[in-house]
C-alpha positions in Angstrom: 0.0 0.0 0.0 2.8 2.4 0.9 4.8 1.7 -2.4 1.4 2.5 -4.3 1.0 5.8 -2.5 4.7 6.8 -3.2 4.4 5.8 -6.8 1.4 8.0 -7.1 3.1 10.9 -5.4 6.1 10.6 -7.6 4.0 10.3 -10.8 2.0 13.3 -9.9 5.1 15.4 -9.0 6.9 14.4 -12.3 3.7 15.3 -14.3 3.6 18.7 -12.6 7.3 19.3 -13.3 6.9 18.4 -16.9 3.8 20.6 -17.5 5.3 23.5 -15.5 7.6 24.9 -18.1 4.8 24.8 -20.9 2.3 26.5 -18.7 4.9 29.3 -17.7 6.0 29.7 -21.4 2.4 30.7 -22.4 1.8 34.4 -22.9 -0.8 35.9 -20.7 -4.1 36.5 -22.5 -5.4 40.0 -22.2 -8.4 40.2 -20.0 -11.2 42.8 -20.4 -11.9 44.7 -17.2 -15.4 44.2 -16.1 -16.9 47.4 -14.9 -19.2 47.6 -12.0 -22.1 48.3 -14.3 -22.9 47.2 -17.7 -24.6 49.6 -19.9 -26.0 49.5 -23.4 -27.1 52.2 -25.8 -29.5 51.0 -28.5 -31.4 52.8 -31.2 -34.0 50.8 -33.1 -33.9 52.0 -36.7 -37.4 50.8 -37.5 -39.2 52.4 -34.7 -36.8 55.4 -33.9 -36.6 54.4 -30.2 -33.4 55.1 -28.3 -32.6 53.6 -25.0 -29.6 53.7 -22.6 -29.9 50.9 -20.1 -27.7 49.9 -17.1 -28.9 46.4 -17.2 -26.4 45.0 -14.7 -25.1 46.5 -11.6 -24.0 45.5 -8.1 -23.5 41.9 -9.3 -27.0 41.3 -10.7 -29.3 41.8 -13.7 -31.8 44.6 -13.3 -35.3 43.3 -14.3 -36.7 46.7 -15.2 -33.8 47.5 -17.6 -34.1 44.0 -19.1 -37.7 44.7 -19.8 -36.9 48.0 -21.4 -34.2 46.3 -23.7 -36.7 43.6 -24.6 -39.2 46.3 -25.5 -36.8 48.2 -27.8 -35.7 44.8 -29.5 -39.3 43.8 -30.1 -40.6 42.6 -33.5 -41.4 45.9 -35.0 -43.8 44.4 -37.6 -46.0 42.6 -35.1 -45.2 44.6 -32.1 -44.5 41.4 -30.1 -41.9 41.5 -27.3 -39.8 38.5 -26.2 -37.5 37.8 -23.4 -34.0 38.2 -25.0 -31.1 36.0 -23.9 -29.2 37.9 -21.3 -25.9 36.5 -22.8 -26.7 38.4 -25.9 -26.6 41.7 -23.9 -23.3 40.7 -22.2 -21.9 39.8 -25.7 -22.9 43.3 -26.9 -21.3 44.8 -23.8 -17.9 42.9 -24.4 -18.2 43.7 -28.0 -18.5 47.5 -27.2 -15.4 47.1 -25.0 -13.5 45.4 -27.7 -14.0 48.3 -30.2 -13.5 50.8 -27.4 -16.7 52.3 -28.1 -19.3 53.9 -25.8 -21.4 54.6 -28.8 -24.9 53.5 -29.6 -25.7 50.3 -31.5 -28.0 50.7 -34.4 -30.4 47.8 -34.3 -31.6 46.5 -37.6 -33.3 43.4 -36.2 -33.7 42.0 -32.7 -36.6 39.7 -31.9 -38.5 38.2 -34.8 -41.8 36.4 -34.4 -42.1 33.1 -36.2 -44.7 34.7 -38.5 -42.4 37.7 -39.4 -39.4 35.3 -39.8 -41.5 33.0 -42.2 -42.4 35.9 -44.3 -38.8 37.3 -44.5 -37.5 33.7 -45.3 -39.8 33.5 -48.2 -38.5 36.8 -49.5 -34.7 36.2 -48.9 -32.5 33.1 -48.7 -30.3 35.0 -46.4 -33.0 34.8 -43.6 -32.6 31.4 -41.8 -35.8 29.3 -41.5 -35.0 28.5 -37.9 -33.5 31.8 -37.1 -32.1 32.5 -33.5 -33.9 35.8 -33.8 -37.1 33.9 -33.1 -35.6 32.7 -29.8 -34.4 36.1 -28.6 -30.8 35.0 -29.1 -29.7 37.1 -32.1 -29.4 40.8 -33.2 -28.3 42.5 -36.4 -26.5 45.7 -35.6 -23.9 48.4 -36.6 -22.2 51.0 -34.6 -21.6 54.5 -36.0 -18.0 55.5 -35.8 -16.8 52.0 -36.0 -15.9 50.3 -39.3 -18.1 47.3 -39.9 -15.0 45.2 -40.7 -13.7 46.2 -37.2 -16.9 45.4 -35.5 -17.1 42.0 -37.3 -13.5 41.2 -36.3 -14.1 42.0 -32.7 -17.2 39.8 -32.6 -15.1 37.0 -34.2 -12.4 37.5 -31.5 -14.9 36.9 -28.7 -15.7 33.4 -29.9 -19.0 33.6 -28.1 -21.5 32.6 -30.9 -22.4 33.2 -34.4 -21.2 36.1 -36.4 -22.6 37.1 -39.8 -21.1 39.8 -42.1 -23.4 41.8 -44.4 -21.3 44.6 -45.8 -23.6 45.5 -48.7 -26.5 45.8 -46.2 -24.3 47.6 -43.6 -24.6 45.4 -40.6 -23.3 42.4 -38.6 -25.3 39.6 -37.1 -24.2 38.2 -33.6 -26.0 35.5 -31.7 -25.5 33.2 -28.6 -25.6 30.0 -30.7 -22.6 27.8 -31.4 -19.4 29.6 -32.5 -19.4 30.0 -36.3 -19.2 32.6 -39.0 -20.3 33.5 -42.4 
């Protein structure tokens, strides 16, 4: 029993020593500083509504602000609201930090009802039949003052979900689905 314990100690110590140089050799990854508050500024281009929402503070999400964000991101065609994925808001906040912008996101599309999505899908092959917009997990945006290419690259660098690039239409798509790009 004692020899088994000694073997395990020796094996564990050897493995640690072998791994240590490679761990120490890795460069430190830059970390984004998380502020005490998370603020988003949105302007819905279809309704004209603007909102500055402090949706997270003191370590928690703020229900009233999330409701206000959901309202601005509603399906403007049907006027239906939906509870958007909070991770989408966090992704937008991180993206804003990446591009060093405190600007306002111009929202082209937030939530889409299944009826709206079906109509858009019939008109355009670029609208997915099972779009994450219908689940409150996607948004199409741009940010004035930030080049679209730069916004896209910053979203890709996050590796936090899907990123679509639509330069002719002047927006990017981000979602909280699996990491992918097009």
